C-alpha positions, 0 to 999 in steps of 0.5 A: 530543494524548495518547499514546493515544486512551483514555489512562485506560483503556489505562493498564491495559495496563501491565507489571504485567498479563498483557497485557504478556507475551502474544505471538502464535503464530507458527506459527499466523500462518505457517500462516494465510498459507500457507493463504491462499497456496494460493488462486491458487498459481503454479507459481513459488511466488507467488500470482495473485489478481486483485481480484474474480475468483472466486479473490479470492471464495474468499480473502474467503470464507476470511477471513470464516470465520476472522473469524467463527470468532474471534468477529467481526461481519463487514460489507461496504461498497458498494465490497466492503471487508470489516470484521470487528469484535471487540466491545469493552467500550464499543461507542460508541468508534470502533474501533481498526483494522488491515488491508490487502488480499488481492488480488495482482499477476499474478505476486504473492507470499504476503506483500504485503498478506495478512501485514497482514490476517492479522497483524490476525487473529492479534491477535484470536485472541491476545487470545481465547486470553488471555481479554482484552477491549479497551475500544474494539472492534477491527476488521480490514479487507480493502480492495478492489483495492489493487494496481489490476492489474485495475481502476484506480484503485489502492487503490480500496477504501480511496480510497472509504472515505476520499472520495478518489474517489467511489463512482460513479467506482469502480463504473463502472471496467472491466477490459480485457474490459469488466467493471465493478467493480459487475458484478464485486462482484456476481458474487462476492457481495461488493457490500454488498447483504445484511443485514450491508452498511455504507455506503461510507465507514463505520465510521470509526476511532479509529486505524488500524494496517497491518502490511506487508512493507517491499517494499524493501532498507532493513531487510534491508540494515541487518539490522533486523527492524522499521521504524517507518514515519513517513509515505509519500512523495508521488508525482507521475507524468507523461506525457512526449511528445518529437516530432521527425520521422522520417527515413531513417537513412542519407541524413540527416547527424547534425547535420540530424536531428530525433531524438526518441529522442536528445532523449528519452534525455537527459530520462531521464538528467535524471530520474535526476539530479533525483532524486539531488539530492534524496537521501536520499529523492527518487526518480525512475524512467522506467518506460515507453518507446514509440518510434515508428515503432520501425524499425531503419533510421528516425530516430525521430519520437516517443518517449513515456515516463512519469516517477515522482517521489517525495519526503517533503515537498511542497516537494521534489516541487515542486523536482522538478517545476520541474526537469523542466519546465525541462529539457523546455523547454530541450530544445525551445528551438530548435524541432527538438523539441517536448516536452509534459508532462502530470501524470497522478497526484499524491499528497501526502506523508503524515505518520502520527499521531505518537501511533501512531508512538510506540506502534509505537516503544514496542512495539519497544523493549518487545519488545527488537526493533532498530528504525529510522524509515522512509519508505514509498516505496510506496502502501498503504491506510493513506495513504488512511485517514490522511486520516479517521483517526490512522494508522501502519505497521509494516514487516518485512523481505522477502527481497533487498527483492523484491515484486510478484514470485513469489519474494517471501519473509519470514522467519517470525520477522520477521513474528512480530516485526511482528505482536507489535509490532502487537498491543501498539500496538493494545492501547495504543490500545484499552485493556484492560477490567477 
């Protein structure tokens, strides 16, 4: 595999050309982020703009307006993904794309997802300002329902695009009020039924980059402004149910109890130990616990809890899976407690395309930015896109590693640095027209 998708063309973007010294307008990028953040702004300084609501419509329409003003042709597919294309010299070449999402958590921030979309827009605006035309087309993607706060599955738009699940499965998903995705898309006018629509799963890309805040503390802790994302952790999620027997807390001696909570808490500690044995990148989390009957003077008869395992390779995930199942089987061996384990989610680990990872790394070095390789612990649209196109990601720090929170924050200079690296990585892949 060559260093670029179009090696003979991308070679024109050398240090001898004006393109080597161009930089994005950091103030314009910041103002775009702040303007979009006003749509669904919360009293605490965050954003609540759930997927396919009227606020999402407003955010989408603002992006479409900006992309159109930047000279893009805008299309929408059947799951509501938006594709804004800047024409290249050779329309037959697959586009070099970038993007993310603009839907948020109920108590979301200004940068999660939004940064990746508007960084892509700033790249196109910068190329317009410099009068630079690329050989291959450039594309900005706004993926539908990445967060999964209103509809499941998460990463819905990119999942349909990459055929991780079917369009019909996504369109029939419903929120808590019974509104389906199909109905919600139609209500906001983004169901891909107009003349500018494209089929779900199109267009295909020659390369895809996604810029994102890290959503964790690693870069900030190391005081490094840019992360070169080499891949994403695989994930296995489980529902675990421990069943014992309810009994009166007073008359029942400790040695004769069938206390489901005592058994469950031991398993929860085991989850943590399993992850600690898979360092530095193993993760283990119990995020949800339900105790029945949840009464002060009743010994718990049933406990349901979730397990979230993450690891950068499948063998590690398999070891974690085996260790969990072994611990659950051991707990139930004496017959006092019954334990069931059901896997609910499996995302295989993702390794991003080496040539694109190298383009990000080279772009950071060219800009004189301290950087480090990093593995994403969260799911992103790039994880699905990587199934059908070469993909890579760029991380920038966020304050205290906090995300999915109204206090989510990032420094303008870090956002600008990541966007500049995105600019040059995309140019490396798309080539500059003579």
